[in-house]
C-alpha positions in Angstrom: 46.3 97.6 46.9 49.6 98.4 45.1 49.4 101.9 46.5 49.4 100.6 50.1 52.6 98.6 49.4 54.2 101.7 47.9 53.2 103.9 50.8 54.5 101.4 53.4 57.7 101.0 51.5 58.2 104.8 51.3 57.5 105.1 55.0 60.0 102.4 55.9 62.6 103.9 53.6 62.1 107.3 55.1 62.4 106.0 58.7 65.5 104.1 57.8 67.0 107.2 56.2 66.3 109.4 59.2 67.6 106.8 61.7 70.7 106.1 59.6 71.6 109.7 59.2 71.0 110.5 62.9 73.1 107.5 63.9 76.0 108.7 61.8 75.7 112.2 63.3 75.5 110.9 66.9 78.7 108.8 66.2 80.5 111.9 65.1 79.3 113.9 68.2 80.5 111.3 70.7 82.9 112.8 73.2 84.0 109.6 74.9 87.6 108.5 74.5 89.5 105.3 74.7 88.3 101.8 73.8 84.7 102.5 74.9 84.5 105.6 72.8 85.8 103.9 69.7 83.4 101.0 70.2 80.5 103.5 70.5 81.6 105.3 67.3 81.8 102.0 65.4 78.4 100.9 66.6 76.8 104.2 65.6 78.5 104.0 62.3 77.4 100.5 61.6 73.7 101.4 62.4 74.0 104.5 60.3 75.3 102.7 57.2 72.8 99.9 57.7 69.9 102.4 57.8 71.2 104.1 54.7 71.5 100.8 52.9 68.0 99.8 53.8 66.8 103.2 52.6 68.5 102.6 49.2 67.0 99.1 49.0 63.5 100.5 49.7 64.0 103.2 47.0 65.1 100.5 44.5 62.1 98.4 45.4 59.8 101.3 44.8 61.3 102.2 41.4 
């Protein structure tokens, strides 16, 4: 049963890593300017950092 928890934890960590990294990249590629553009970059950055933190926590949980 422990292998199932490890596999699910690895899957969640991998999904969080991919979503976090893609959110950071999308925030850098945003071409909007002004207040709305800055808001979009901050939102993408927040989701990106959150995804990477969740990935690190899942990696720590699996260790």
